[in-house]
C-alpha positions in Angstrom: -133.6 137.3 -4.4 -129.9 138.9 -4.0 -126.9 137.8 -3.3 -125.3 139.0 -0.1 -121.9 139.9 0.5 -120.2 140.9 4.0 -118.1 144.0 4.5 -116.6 144.7 7.9 -119.7 146.1 9.9 -122.3 146.2 7.3 -124.3 143.8 5.1 -124.5 145.1 1.7 -127.2 142.8 -0.2 -127.4 143.1 -3.8 -130.4 143.3 -5.6 -131.4 143.6 -9.0 -134.3 146.0 -9.4 -136.0 147.6 -12.5 -137.0 151.1 -10.8 -133.8 151.2 -9.4 -134.1 155.2 -9.8 -136.9 155.6 -7.0 -134.1 153.8 -4.3 -131.1 155.6 -5.4 -131.4 157.8 -8.0 -129.5 155.4 -10.9 -131.4 153.9 -13.4 -130.7 150.1 -14.7 -127.8 149.9 -12.3 -128.4 147.2 -9.3 -129.2 148.7 -5.9 -127.1 148.5 -2.7 -128.9 147.9 0.3 -126.6 148.6 3.7 -128.2 146.8 6.5 -126.5 147.6 10.1 -128.2 143.7 11.1 -126.0 140.8 10.8 -127.5 137.2 11.3 -125.6 137.2 14.4 -122.0 138.9 15.2 -120.5 141.6 17.3 -120.1 145.1 15.8 -118.1 148.3 17.0 -120.0 151.4 16.3 -118.0 155.1 17.0 -119.3 157.8 18.9 -119.8 161.1 18.2 -118.0 164.2 19.6 -119.9 165.6 22.0 -121.9 162.3 22.6 -119.5 160.8 24.6 -120.7 162.3 27.8 -123.9 160.7 28.7 -123.0 158.0 26.2 -124.1 155.2 29.4 -126.8 156.6 30.1 -128.0 157.3 26.5 -126.8 153.4 26.2 -129.6 152.1 28.2 -132.1 154.5 28.2 -132.3 154.1 24.5 -133.5 150.3 24.8 -136.7 151.4 27.1 -137.2 154.2 24.8 -136.8 152.7 21.2 -137.5 149.2 21.9 -139.9 149.8 25.0 -138.1 147.0 26.7 -136.1 147.1 30.0 -132.7 145.0 29.8 -130.9 142.9 31.8 -127.6 144.3 33.0 -124.4 141.8 33.8 -121.2 143.5 34.3 -122.1 146.4 32.6 -123.7 144.4 29.1 -127.6 145.4 28.8 -129.9 142.6 26.9 -133.0 142.8 25.5 -134.9 140.6 23.3 -136.9 142.3 20.6 -138.7 141.4 17.4 -136.2 139.7 15.2 -133.4 140.0 17.9 -133.6 136.5 19.8 -130.5 138.8 21.7 -129.4 142.1 21.5 -126.5 143.2 23.9 -125.0 145.9 23.9 -122.0 147.5 26.2 -119.5 150.4 25.5 -116.3 149.9 24.1 -112.8 150.5 25.6 -112.4 154.1 27.2 -115.7 154.9 26.4 -116.1 156.0 23.0 -117.8 153.0 21.6 -120.5 151.5 21.3 -120.1 147.5 20.8 -123.6 145.6 19.8 -123.4 141.7 19.8 -127.0 140.3 19.0 -128.6 137.0 17.0 -131.6 137.3 14.8 -134.3 134.7 15.5 -134.7 133.3 11.9 -137.8 131.5 14.0 -139.8 134.6 12.9 -140.2 133.2 9.5 -141.4 129.9 11.1 -144.0 131.6 13.4 -145.8 134.1 11.3 -146.5 134.6 7.8 -144.5 135.7 5.5 -146.0 139.7 5.4 -146.5 139.3 8.9 -142.1 138.7 9.1 -141.4 140.9 7.0 -143.1 143.6 8.8 -141.5 142.1 12.3 -137.9 142.5 10.5 -138.7 145.9 8.9 -139.7 147.6 12.5 -137.0 145.5 14.0 -134.5 147.1 11.6 -136.3 150.5 11.8 -135.5 150.7 15.6 -131.8 149.6 15.3 -131.0 152.4 13.2 -133.2 154.7 15.3 -131.1 153.2 18.7 -127.7 153.6 17.0 -128.0 156.8 16.3 -130.0 158.0 18.9 -126.6 156.7 20.9 -123.9 157.4 18.7 -124.9 160.8 17.4 -124.4 159.3 13.6 -127.1 158.5 11.1 -127.4 156.1 9.0 -125.3 158.1 6.3 -122.5 159.2 8.9 -122.1 155.7 9.6 -121.9 154.1 6.4 -119.7 157.2 5.6 -117.3 155.9 8.4 -117.3 152.6 7.8 -116.2 153.2 4.4 -113.2 155.5 5.7 -112.3 152.4 7.7 -112.4 150.2 5.0 -110.3 152.4 3.2 -107.7 152.6 5.9 -107.5 148.4 6.1 -107.1 148.2 2.2 
């Protein structure tokens, strides 16, 4: 498989692919796949202007709408368990302008299911997670990546 590098809030998996053209439009180049899911850890996502007004409501409702789970509430922190997430916790950041996500991956999914089934669970979880982030923050994956790259440049 590939080599994993961690940089800020995104896991960057670099994998050599023969047909990279289909994935990102580069021929004979390594493909960089950005995944919002870490195996464990806390991440903070900014909320797009205009989305902060009902952010807290979308944060909770999105868990039910996109994961089909009712969140357990504890002091403003909302937690569910779904797919390859053993624990998926969300809450508002400082001044209500960021979404904080703290998660733990359920690595036993590969022990309990066939490789094909486990891969499907992971892909489904990742897809729902990306949809959830867009629903709550107002930023799609491309915009979140761009914002993370800008933040990384500022830090450097």
